[in-house]
C-alpha positions in Angstrom: 0.0 0.0 0.0 1.5 3.4 -1.0 1.7 6.0 1.7 0.7 9.6 1.0 2.4 12.6 2.5 0.3 15.6 3.6 -2.6 16.2 6.0 -4.1 13.5 8.1 -6.3 11.3 5.8 -9.1 8.9 6.2 -7.9 5.3 6.7 -8.1 3.4 3.4 -8.6 -0.2 4.1 -7.0 -2.9 1.9 -7.9 -6.5 1.4 -5.5 -9.3 1.8 -6.7 -10.4 -1.7 -5.2 -7.3 -3.3 -2.7 -8.5 -5.9 -0.2 -5.8 -4.8 0.0 -7.4 -1.4 0.7 -10.9 -2.6 4.3 -12.1 -2.2 6.4 -12.2 -5.3 7.6 -15.8 -4.4 6.2 -18.5 -2.3 6.9 -18.1 1.4 8.6 -20.9 3.3 6.2 -23.0 5.4 7.4 -25.3 8.1 6.2 -28.9 7.6 3.2 -29.8 9.6 3.4 -32.3 12.4 1.9 -35.7 11.9 -1.7 -35.9 13.1 -0.7 -38.6 15.5 1.5 -36.2 17.4 0.0 -35.6 20.9 0.5 -31.8 20.5 -0.6 -31.4 16.9 -4.1 -30.2 17.9 -3.5 -28.4 21.1 -1.6 -25.3 22.2 -1.1 -23.5 25.5 -2.6 -20.0 25.9 -1.9 -18.5 29.3 -1.5 -21.9 30.7 -4.7 -23.4 29.4 -5.0 -26.0 26.7 -7.1 -25.0 23.7 -8.1 -26.8 20.5 -6.2 -25.5 17.5 -9.3 -26.0 15.3 -11.4 -23.7 17.4 -8.7 -21.1 17.5 -8.4 -21.2 13.7 -12.1 -20.7 13.4 -12.1 -17.7 15.6 -9.2 -16.2 13.8 -10.9 -16.8 10.4 -14.1 -15.1 11.6 -12.2 -12.1 12.9 -10.2 -11.9 9.8 -13.3 -12.0 7.6 -14.8 -9.2 9.7 -11.7 -7.1 9.4 -11.6 -7.5 5.6 -15.3 -6.7 5.3 -14.8 -3.5 7.2 -11.6 -2.4 5.4 -13.2 -3.0 2.0 -15.7 -0.2 2.7 -14.9 3.2 1.2 -14.5 4.7 4.6 -13.7 3.5 8.0 -16.3 5.7 9.5 -18.6 6.4 11.0 -18.4 3.4 13.4 -20.5 2.5 16.4 -19.2 3.7 19.7 -21.1 1.2 21.8 -18.0 -0.9 22.2 -15.9 2.0 23.3 -15.2 2.3 27.0 -14.8 6.0 27.6 -14.7 5.6 31.4 -15.0 8.9 33.2 -15.3 11.0 30.1 -18.6 13.0 30.0 -18.4 14.7 26.6 -20.5 15.2 23.5 -17.5 15.4 21.1 -14.0 14.4 21.8 -10.8 14.4 19.8 -8.1 11.9 20.8 -4.6 12.4 19.3 -1.3 10.6 19.7 2.1 10.6 17.9 5.3 8.7 17.8 8.7 9.7 16.5 11.9 7.8 15.6 14.8 8.4 13.3 13.3 11.4 11.6 9.9 9.9 11.0 6.6 10.5 12.8 3.5 8.4 13.0 0.4 10.2 14.1 -3.3 9.3 14.7 -6.4 11.2 15.4 -9.8 9.8 16.6 -12.9 11.9 16.6 -15.7 10.6 18.8 -19.2 11.9 18.5 -21.2 10.6 21.4 -24.3 12.5 20.3 -24.5 10.6 17.1 -22.9 7.4 18.4 -20.1 7.4 15.8 -16.3 7.8 15.6 -13.8 8.5 12.9 -10.0 8.1 12.6 -7.2 9.3 10.4 -3.4 8.6 10.4 -0.2 10.0 8.9 3.4 9.0 8.5 6.0 11.4 7.2 9.3 13.1 8.0 9.5 15.1 11.2 12.3 16.7 13.2 11.2 15.8 16.8 8.6 14.1 18.9 7.2 17.4 20.2 6.8 18.5 16.6 4.9 15.3 15.8 2.6 15.8 18.8 2.0 19.4 17.8 1.3 18.7 14.2 -1.3 16.0 15.0 -3.1 18.4 17.3 -3.3 21.0 14.5 -4.5 18.5 11.9 -7.1 17.1 14.2 -8.4 20.6 15.0 -8.7 21.4 11.3 -10.5 18.1 10.8 -13.0 19.0 13.5 -13.6 22.3 11.9 -14.3 20.6 8.6 -16.9 18.5 10.3 -18.4 21.8 11.7 -17.9 20.8 15.3 -18.2 23.9 17.5 -17.6 22.4 20.9 -14.8 19.8 21.3 -12.5 18.4 23.9 -9.0 17.6 22.7 -7.3 14.8 24.6 -3.6 14.3 24.4 -0.8 12.6 26.4 1.6 15.4 25.8 1.8 17.4 29.0 3.8 20.2 27.4 1.2 20.8 24.7 -1.8 20.5 27.0 -0.4 22.9 29.6 0.4 25.5 26.9 -2.9 25.3 25.0 -5.1 25.3 28.1 -3.6 28.8 28.8 -3.9 29.6 25.0 -0.1 30.0 24.9 2.5 28.9 22.3 4.1 25.6 22.8 7.5 26.0 24.6 9.7 25.5 21.6 10.7 28.3 19.3 11.1 26.0 16.3 7.3 25.2 16.6 6.2 28.9 16.6 4.4 28.6 13.3 2.6 25.5 14.3 1.7 27.0 17.7 0.3 30.2 16.0 -1.7 28.0 13.5 -3.2 26.0 16.4 -4.2 29.2 18.3 -5.7 30.7 15.2 -7.7 27.4 14.7 -9.0 27.6 18.2 -10.9 30.8 17.3 -13.1 28.7 15.1 -14.7 26.9 18.0 -17.3 28.1 20.5 -15.5 26.0 23.0 -12.3 23.9 22.8 -11.0 22.3 26.0 -7.8 20.4 26.4 -7.4 17.4 28.6 -4.3 15.4 29.6 -4.7 11.7 28.9 -3.8 9.6 31.9 -4.3 6.1 33.0 -7.0 7.2 35.5 -9.1 8.9 32.7 -9.9 5.7 30.8 -9.7 2.5 32.8 
């Protein structure tokens, strides 16, 4: 699957049946044990014996479900009934997270609309100079996305203490190299009637 640079984009699912994903040559497969082997049909999972056949069936069902979902044009909206939001009491929430290593960032944003019972997500992977820049950029892109959806009241939830503390006070992030991103975020906040920031901690969502 080709990756695209640019703003956060809707997740585009791919099927395992896509010819581009098939290996160019056969993959080596270890020979199967004889059926007479006493361990050929059983494995240990967390100390309990389970039947391999039942595990295979469960894996097959889950895989088919995944493929069916990813073959849809969009991965949203999705039902939020299965989401455990714990202590959150919000109508619209925006979760953001980012990782950074060796000059590359991976970011994700999740918009949850509890009023309509749906959620959406986007992701991005591209060059980046630091982990703080990655966290800042995903906040900006997620806010722009919420604006596009005409959300007026949102709560942004991040695990970056530096960013949350700055934006709660409507101040620039404490890094001069991120001044342009900070100003863009503050400008974007003016498009909301209300935009709160919350630090994501283990006690927030059990």
